[in-house]
C-alpha positions in Angstrom: 118.4 32.9 79.1 121.7 32.9 77.3 123.3 33.4 80.1 121.7 31.2 82.3 122.8 28.2 80.2 126.0 29.1 80.1 126.0 29.1 84.3 124.3 26.1 84.2 127.1 24.6 82.0 130.2 25.7 84.3 128.1 24.6 87.3 128.6 21.4 85.0 131.8 20.8 84.6 132.7 21.8 88.0 130.6 19.1 89.2 132.1 16.1 87.1 135.2 17.3 88.5 134.3 17.5 92.0 133.0 13.7 91.5 135.9 12.4 89.8 137.8 14.2 92.5 136.0 12.1 95.3 136.5 9.2 93.9 140.6 9.8 93.4 140.1 10.9 97.1 139.2 7.5 98.1 141.0 5.4 95.7 138.7 4.9 93.6 141.3 5.7 90.9 144.6 5.0 91.4 147.6 6.9 91.2 149.3 6.4 87.9 146.6 4.2 86.5 144.3 5.5 83.6 141.4 7.1 83.7 138.0 6.1 81.7 138.2 7.8 77.9 136.2 10.7 78.0 134.1 9.1 75.7 132.6 6.8 78.3 132.7 9.5 80.7 131.0 12.0 78.6 128.1 8.8 78.3 128.5 8.6 81.9 127.4 11.9 82.7 125.4 12.7 80.2 127.2 15.6 78.9 129.4 16.0 76.2 132.9 15.2 75.6 133.4 19.1 75.4 132.3 19.7 78.7 134.2 16.2 80.3 137.1 17.4 78.9 136.9 21.0 81.1 137.0 18.7 84.2 139.6 17.1 83.7 141.7 20.3 82.6 139.9 21.8 85.7 141.6 19.2 87.9 145.0 18.9 85.6 145.5 22.9 87.3 145.1 21.1 90.9 147.7 18.9 90.0 144.8 15.8 90.3 145.0 14.9 86.6 148.0 14.1 83.8 147.3 14.1 80.2 149.8 12.2 77.8 149.0 11.9 73.9 147.8 8.8 72.8 147.5 7.6 76.1 144.9 9.6 77.7 143.8 10.9 81.0 145.4 9.5 84.0 145.9 9.8 88.4 149.0 12.4 88.6 151.7 10.9 90.2 155.6 10.8 91.2 156.9 8.4 87.8 159.5 5.9 88.9 163.3 7.5 88.4 166.0 4.9 87.3 169.4 5.7 87.7 172.7 5.0 84.7 175.6 5.1 85.0 176.4 1.9 87.2 175.0 -1.6 88.0 172.2 -2.8 90.1 168.6 -3.2 90.4 165.6 -0.9 90.2 164.2 -2.6 92.9 167.4 -2.0 94.7 166.6 2.1 93.8 163.0 1.7 94.7 163.9 0.1 98.8 166.3 3.1 99.1 163.5 5.2 98.6 160.8 3.4 101.0 158.9 1.6 97.7 158.3 -1.7 98.4 158.9 -3.8 95.4 156.7 -6.5 94.3 157.4 -9.2 91.2 154.9 -12.0 89.6 156.3 -15.0 87.5 154.0 -15.1 84.7 156.8 -17.0 82.6 159.4 -19.7 83.0 161.3 -22.4 81.2 164.4 -24.1 79.7 164.1 -23.9 76.8 166.1 -23.5 73.1 167.3 -20.4 73.1 166.8 -18.7 70.0 170.0 -17.3 67.4 170.0 -14.0 68.9 170.4 -15.2 72.7 172.6 -17.9 71.7 174.9 -16.0 70.1 174.8 -13.2 73.1 175.4 -16.3 75.5 177.1 -18.8 73.3 175.1 -21.4 74.6 172.6 -23.3 72.9 170.3 -23.9 75.4 168.9 -21.1 77.9 166.5 -20.3 81.3 164.2 -17.9 80.3 162.2 -15.7 83.1 159.2 -13.5 82.1 158.0 -11.1 84.9 155.9 -8.6 86.0 157.6 -6.1 88.0 155.4 -4.5 90.4 155.6 -1.1 92.5 152.5 0.0 95.4 149.9 -2.5 93.4 150.8 -0.9 89.8 152.8 -2.7 87.2 155.5 -0.2 86.3 158.0 -2.8 84.2 157.8 -6.2 81.8 161.0 -8.0 81.6 162.3 -10.6 80.4 165.3 -12.8 81.2 167.7 -15.3 80.3 170.5 -16.7 81.4 172.4 -20.4 80.1 171.1 -23.3 81.1 174.7 -24.1 83.5 173.5 -20.6 85.3 170.1 -21.3 85.9 169.8 -25.0 86.0 170.2 -24.9 89.9 166.8 -21.9 90.0 163.7 -22.0 91.1 160.5 -20.2 90.3 160.2 -19.0 94.1 163.8 -17.9 93.4 163.6 -15.9 90.4 160.7 -14.1 91.8 161.8 -13.1 95.4 165.3 -12.6 94.2 167.2 -10.8 91.8 169.3 -12.7 88.8 172.8 -10.6 90.1 171.9 -12.5 93.3 171.4 -15.7 92.2 173.8 -16.1 90.3 177.2 -17.9 91.0 179.5 -15.2 88.9 181.7 -11.9 89.7 179.9 -9.1 87.9 182.0 -7.2 85.6 178.8 -4.1 83.9 176.5 -4.1 81.5 175.6 -2.3 78.2 172.1 -1.3 77.9 170.4 -0.1 75.2 166.9 2.1 75.8 164.1 3.0 72.8 161.0 4.2 72.6 157.9 1.8 71.1 154.2 1.6 71.1 152.8 -0.7 73.4 152.2 -4.3 72.1 148.5 -6.2 72.9 150.6 -8.1 75.4 152.4 -5.7 76.6 150.0 -3.6 77.2 147.8 -5.8 78.4 150.1 -6.6 81.6 151.3 -3.5 82.2 147.3 -2.1 81.8 147.4 0.8 79.4 145.9 1.4 76.1 147.3 -0.9 72.8 149.2 1.8 71.6 150.9 3.7 73.5 154.2 5.5 74.7 156.7 2.6 75.7 160.7 2.7 76.8 162.5 -0.3 75.4 165.5 -1.6 77.5 167.8 -4.3 76.3 170.8 -4.9 78.9 173.7 -7.6 78.2 175.9 -8.1 81.9 179.3 -9.5 81.4 181.0 -11.6 84.1 184.7 -9.5 85.1 186.0 -11.8 82.5 184.3 -10.5 80.1 182.1 -13.1 78.8 178.0 -11.8 78.7 176.3 -14.3 81.3 172.1 -12.4 80.9 170.5 -10.6 78.8 167.2 -9.1 79.3 164.8 -6.8 77.8 162.5 -4.7 79.8 159.4 -2.7 78.5 158.6 0.4 80.5 154.6 2.7 80.5 156.2 6.2 79.3 154.7 8.5 81.6 155.2 5.8 85.0 159.4 5.5 84.8 162.6 8.2 84.2 165.7 7.7 83.6 168.7 10.2 84.9 171.8 10.6 84.3 174.8 12.1 85.9 176.8 14.5 83.3 180.6 15.7 84.9 181.6 18.5 83.8 184.1 17.6 80.5 184.9 19.4 77.6 181.8 20.2 75.6 184.2 17.7 72.9 184.2 15.4 75.3 180.9 12.7 74.8 179.2 11.9 78.7 180.4 8.7 79.4 177.8 5.5 78.5 175.8 7.6 75.5 175.8 8.0 71.9 173.4 7.9 69.2 172.3 4.9 66.7 171.5 5.4 63.2 
């Protein structure tokens, strides 16, 4: 009797794994996207969460799904890698890898600059653009960019949706400083990135300067932690010398 119950439970979790595997194969659950929670799957299949978790763990062993603490289960996919060390855009790197990036502008406004932005760009009026960057119809970043009114007054919503600011601004760029930190997704970020509230995200703040060393762009980027990697080339240098561009902050 006990043996029969164990066999039924074993078959049951394998059946659930097979059903989920088929949904993934036909594109019902897309790569990189969050799957239904264990509680939702438990209700759907009328089994315990233990049985659902066993099915998901079987798919994880096959490399089909992954799990991240605080996020949940999602269809496994290769994260988008961003190489640090040179000035450029993630779209350039994605295009070089054969991917087709797209942008959706959600806010486009000429407005009074906040105190911090005004101080950085040395201006009172700015163009602020907020967008969602997509890869294979999957949101991988929420980006907000500010430039002075003088530099941005000739730009349209269509311009910034189809072309990077680096190509649109009539200035010679000299470099940028970028700070990267970890955080939890706010309600707005979670909605735009299609992840649960509180999921791990990476926040990147970049200040781009012209060849004279003056700031011309400020940008704030939010990436889902499970969808992106930052890659840094570390040169062979004496141990007492820190890799260029890396430093600890308190």
